[in-house]
C-alpha positions in Angstrom: 130.0 92.2 131.2 128.2 92.7 127.8 128.3 88.9 127.3 126.6 88.5 130.8 123.9 91.0 129.8 123.3 89.1 126.6 123.2 85.8 128.2 120.7 87.1 130.9 118.5 88.6 128.1 118.6 85.2 126.3 117.4 83.4 129.4 114.6 85.8 129.9 113.6 85.4 126.3 113.6 81.6 126.6 111.4 81.8 129.6 109.1 84.2 127.9 108.6 81.7 124.9 108.4 78.8 127.2 105.6 80.5 129.2 103.8 80.8 125.9 103.3 77.0 126.0 101.0 77.6 129.0 98.8 80.0 127.1 96.9 77.1 125.5 93.7 78.3 127.2 94.3 82.0 126.4 91.3 83.8 125.7 90.4 87.6 125.3 88.3 88.9 128.3 84.7 87.8 127.8 85.6 85.3 125.1 84.3 81.7 125.7 86.0 78.6 124.6 83.2 78.2 122.1 84.2 81.5 120.5 88.0 80.5 120.3 87.0 77.1 118.9 84.8 78.9 116.2 87.7 81.1 115.2 90.2 78.2 115.0 87.6 76.2 112.8 87.3 79.3 110.5 91.0 79.5 110.1 91.2 75.8 109.4 88.6 75.9 106.7 90.4 78.8 105.0 93.9 77.3 105.4 92.8 73.9 103.9 91.1 75.9 101.0 94.3 77.8 100.3 96.4 74.6 100.6 94.3 72.8 98.1 94.6 75.7 95.7 98.5 76.1 96.0 99.4 72.5 96.2 97.6 70.3 93.5 97.4 66.8 94.9 97.1 67.9 98.5 93.3 67.4 98.6 93.8 63.7 97.5 96.6 63.2 100.2 94.2 64.7 102.9 91.5 62.4 101.6 93.8 59.4 102.3 94.9 60.7 105.8 93.6 59.2 109.0 93.6 62.7 110.5 94.5 66.2 109.5 95.9 68.7 112.0 95.8 72.3 110.9 97.3 75.4 112.5 96.1 78.4 110.8 98.4 80.9 112.4 101.9 79.8 113.8 103.5 82.9 115.0 107.4 82.8 115.0 109.8 85.4 116.3 113.0 85.9 118.2 116.2 87.8 118.9 118.9 85.2 119.3 116.4 82.9 121.0 113.3 82.2 119.1 110.1 80.6 119.5 106.8 79.8 117.8 103.3 79.2 119.0 99.9 78.6 117.4 96.6 76.9 118.0 94.8 74.5 115.7 92.3 71.9 115.2 92.5 68.0 114.4 90.0 66.8 111.9 89.1 63.2 111.4 86.8 62.3 108.4 86.3 66.0 107.8 85.1 67.0 111.4 87.0 68.6 114.2 87.7 66.0 117.0 90.1 68.1 119.1 92.0 71.4 119.6 95.7 71.6 119.8 98.6 74.1 120.4 102.0 74.0 118.9 105.1 75.6 120.3 109.0 75.4 119.8 112.0 77.2 121.0 115.2 77.6 119.0 118.6 79.0 119.6 120.7 80.7 116.9 121.3 83.9 114.9 117.7 85.2 114.3 115.9 88.4 114.5 112.3 89.2 113.5 108.9 87.8 113.4 106.6 86.0 110.9 103.6 83.9 110.6 102.9 80.7 108.8 100.2 78.0 108.6 101.0 74.5 109.3 99.1 71.4 108.0 100.1 68.0 109.1 98.5 64.8 107.6 98.7 61.7 109.7 98.7 59.0 107.1 98.6 55.9 109.2 96.4 54.9 112.1 99.4 54.3 114.4 100.7 57.9 113.6 97.4 59.4 114.5 97.0 57.2 117.7 100.6 58.4 118.8 99.3 62.0 118.7 95.9 61.5 120.2 97.2 59.2 123.0 99.9 61.8 124.0 97.4 64.0 125.9 99.5 64.8 129.0 103.0 64.9 127.7 102.5 66.1 124.0 103.8 64.8 120.8 107.1 66.2 119.4 108.0 66.1 115.6 111.1 64.1 115.0 111.0 62.4 118.4 107.6 60.8 118.6 107.1 60.7 114.8 109.0 61.3 111.6 107.5 64.2 109.5 108.2 64.6 105.8 107.8 68.2 104.7 106.2 68.3 101.2 106.3 71.1 98.6 105.2 71.9 95.1 107.9 71.2 92.5 108.6 73.2 89.2 106.1 70.9 87.4 103.3 72.0 89.7 103.1 68.7 91.5 103.5 67.8 95.1 107.1 66.6 95.8 108.6 64.8 98.7 108.1 61.6 100.7 104.3 61.2 100.5 104.9 57.6 102.0 106.0 58.9 105.4 103.5 58.3 108.3 103.2 62.0 108.8 103.5 64.5 106.0 103.3 68.3 106.3 102.9 71.5 104.5 104.1 74.9 105.7 102.6 78.0 104.0 103.1 81.8 104.2 101.0 84.3 102.4 103.5 84.0 99.5 103.1 80.3 99.1 104.4 77.0 100.4 107.7 77.1 102.4 110.4 74.7 101.2 113.0 75.2 104.0 110.8 74.8 107.1 112.1 72.6 109.9 109.5 70.9 112.1 111.8 68.7 114.2 111.4 69.6 117.9 108.0 71.0 117.4 105.9 70.1 120.3 102.0 69.5 120.0 99.7 69.4 122.9 96.0 69.0 123.2 94.2 72.1 124.6 92.2 71.3 127.8 89.4 73.8 127.7 
């Protein structure tokens, strides 16, 4: 009987996290889409500034990228079943061209919550086009595009495969995350 209760709780938790995916247009009462966009853009600015400080060489990579997708706050949490959700902006040539949400669900031993920032650099036009052309069904890391997670090595330089079509950095308040997994992360354009 206890196993059945645990399974029922897990199903409800999965449904709750899945429903977060429908919250792309979530706003506080009285808050306009322009208010939300301004908040996201401010978070993108501060996240990029922090990345450029923490990861020498990341500014140069961003300069070479066809587009940079930044999620300033990706909230992650779970009890057995976990999920994460965040909103961000896509910048091309330094200006915002669209707003996106990210979400994922995971199953396994987990308990707790945390927040991270995620910066994804689309290094080729084809990789960027795959993201921007996937408006209805969304874009999934690992399925629609391979993502290489970069980090700063002991010598203070960016390490990892910076030749991948999509490269990413994951950061917490403490610094860059080395062991983040982005496969299965779904990204969908926000329709205001």
